[in-house]
C-alpha positions as CSV (number, residue, x, y, z in Angstrom):
1,M,-0.1,0.0,-0.1
2,S,1.4,3.3,-0.9
3,K,1.9,6.2,1.5
4,I,-0.8,8.2,-0.1
5,V,-3.3,5.3,0.3
6,K,-2.4,4.8,3.9
7,I,-2.8,8.7,4.6
8,A,-6.1,8.6,2.8
9,S,-7.1,5.5,4.8
10,A,-6.0,7.0,8.0
11,L,-8.0,10.2,7.3
12,A,-11.0,8.2,6.4
13,V,-10.8,6.2,9.7
14,A,-10.2,9.5,11.6
15,T,-13.2,11.0,10.0
16,V,-15.4,8.1,10.7
17,L,-14.2,7.9,14.3
18,T,-14.7,11.6,15.0
19,V,-17.9,12.6,13.2
20,G,-19.8,11.3,16.2
21,I,-17.9,13.7,18.5
22,S,-19.5,17.2,18.7
23,T,-17.2,19.9,17.3
24,S,-19.0,22.6,19.4
25,A,-17.9,23.2,23.0
26,K,-18.4,20.0,24.8
27,A,-19.9,19.8,28.2
28,D,-17.2,19.0,30.7
29,Y,-18.1,15.7,32.3
30,C,-16.3,16.3,35.5
31,S,-17.5,19.8,35.9
32,N,-21.1,18.8,35.3
33,V,-21.1,15.7,37.5
34,V,-19.3,17.2,40.4
35,T,-21.0,20.6,40.3
36,D,-24.5,19.0,40.2
37,A,-23.7,16.8,43.1
38,V,-22.1,19.6,45.1
39,N,-24.9,22.0,44.5
40,S,-27.6,19.4,45.3
41,Q,-26.0,18.5,48.7
42,L,-25.3,22.1,49.7
43,A,-28.8,23.2,48.6
44,D,-30.2,20.6,50.8
45,Q,-28.0,21.6,53.8
46,Y,-28.8,25.2,53.3
47,I,-32.5,24.7,53.2
48,A,-32.4,22.5,56.3
49,Q,-30.2,24.8,58.3
50,T,-32.1,28.0,57.5
51,A,-35.7,26.8,57.5
52,D,-36.6,28.4,60.8
53,I,-35.0,31.9,59.9
54,R,-36.7,31.8,56.4
55,A,-40.1,31.0,58.1
56,V,-39.8,33.9,60.5
57,V,-38.6,36.1,57.5
58,S,-41.7,34.9,55.5
59,M,-44.0,35.8,58.4
60,M,-42.5,39.2,58.9
61,E,-42.8,39.9,55.2
62,A,-46.5,38.7,55.3
63,A,-47.1,41.1,58.3
64,G,-45.4,44.1,56.6
65,K,-42.5,44.3,59.0
66,T,-39.8,44.4,56.4
67,S,-38.2,47.5,57.9
68,S,-37.8,46.3,61.4
69,P,-34.3,45.7,62.7
70,L,-35.0,42.0,63.4
71,Y,-36.0,41.5,59.8
72,I,-32.9,43.3,58.5
73,K,-30.7,41.2,60.8
74,L,-32.4,37.9,59.8
75,N,-32.0,38.7,56.1
76,T,-28.4,39.6,56.6
77,A,-27.8,36.3,58.4
78,L,-29.5,34.5,55.6
79,T,-27.2,36.3,53.0
80,Q,-24.1,35.6,54.9
81,T,-25.0,31.9,55.4
82,F,-25.8,31.6,51.6
83,N,-22.5,33.2,50.8
84,E,-20.6,30.8,53.1
85,F,-22.4,27.8,51.6
86,E,-21.5,29.1,48.1
87,R,-17.9,29.6,49.0
88,Q,-17.7,26.0,50.5
89,G,-19.4,24.6,47.3
90,N,-16.9,26.4,45.1
91,E,-14.0,24.9,47.0
92,A,-15.6,21.5,47.1
93,A,-16.5,21.6,43.4
94,N,-13.1,22.6,42.4
95,Q,-11.4,19.9,44.4
96,G,-13.9,17.4,43.1
97,I,-13.4,18.5,39.5
98,N,-9.6,18.2,39.8
99,D,-9.9,14.8,41.3
100,C,-12.3,13.6,38.6
101,R,-10.0,15.0,35.8
102,S,-7.1,13.3,37.3
103,G,-9.0,10.0,37.3
104,L,-10.0,10.4,33.7
105,A,-6.4,11.4,32.6
106,P,-5.1,7.8,32.1
107,A,-8.1,6.8,30.1
108,Q,-8.0,9.8,28.0
109,Q,-4.4,9.3,27.3
110,I,-5.0,5.7,26.1
111,V,-7.8,7.0,23.7
112,D,-5.5,9.8,22.5
113,V,-2.6,7.2,21.7
114,A,-5.0,4.9,20.1
115,I,-6.4,7.6,17.8
116,A,-2.9,8.7,16.9
117,N,-2.1,5.1,16.0
118,L,-5.3,4.6,14.0
119,T,-4.8,7.8,12.0
120,G,-1.2,7.1,11.4
121,G,-0.2,10.2,13.3
122,L,-2.5,12.4,11.3
123,S,-4.4,13.4,14.5
124,L,-1.4,15.1,15.8
125,I,-1.4,17.6,13.0
126,L,-5.1,17.9,12.4
127,P,-7.2,20.4,14.6
128,P,-8.0,18.8,17.9
129,N,-11.9,18.9,17.5
130,M,-11.5,16.8,14.3
131,T,-10.0,13.6,16.0
132,H,-10.6,14.1,19.7
133,I,-12.7,11.6,21.4
134,D,-13.7,12.9,24.9
135,M,-13.8,10.3,27.5
136,G,-16.0,12.5,29.6
137,E,-18.6,12.4,26.7
138,I,-18.4,8.6,26.6
139,L,-18.9,8.4,30.3
140,S,-21.9,10.8,30.0
141,G,-23.4,8.2,27.8
142,N,-22.8,10.2,24.5
143,I,-21.2,7.4,22.6
144,L,-22.4,8.9,19.4
145,G,-21.2,12.4,20.4
146,G,-22.9,15.4,21.8
147,E,-26.0,17.1,20.6
148,N,-24.3,18.6,17.7
149,S,-22.5,15.4,16.4
150,F,-22.8,14.2,12.9
151,F,-24.9,11.2,13.9
152,R,-27.4,13.2,15.9
153,K,-27.8,16.1,13.5
154,N,-27.5,14.6,10.1
155,L,-28.7,10.9,10.6
156,G,-31.3,11.7,13.2
157,I,-29.9,9.1,15.6
158,K,-31.1,9.7,19.1
159,W,-29.5,7.8,22.0
């Protein structure tokens, strides 16, 4: 087989392998999974810890006591509590995202090396979105690519 045929074959393989991967901005698997989990957990904790204060604030609002010093103090306390939960959530999410990405790195490297081998090294010079297969997308269940992938847009495949 001549070099031109090999390169053409590698390009064809790369195209077939990558048309299913969305070329638009992909959702970050780790960011989505970790952020959703952290937000859900912290929202539940915030609601539980501030239920009594929020109930008093609601009663005061219903009674038209929104200018009273107690109402202002309670609202300030709710805001400060929310800000602290948000700070803790950001820290926890950032740590979780970093841990998740570290865990995906070996699998992503294996896929990247496999793609480089399958494309005869062509994937190393082509734009990344043409040959990149994102392990995060696969773990998200998007084995045919994201919402804008070739399979979903042009072939109408829903999975």
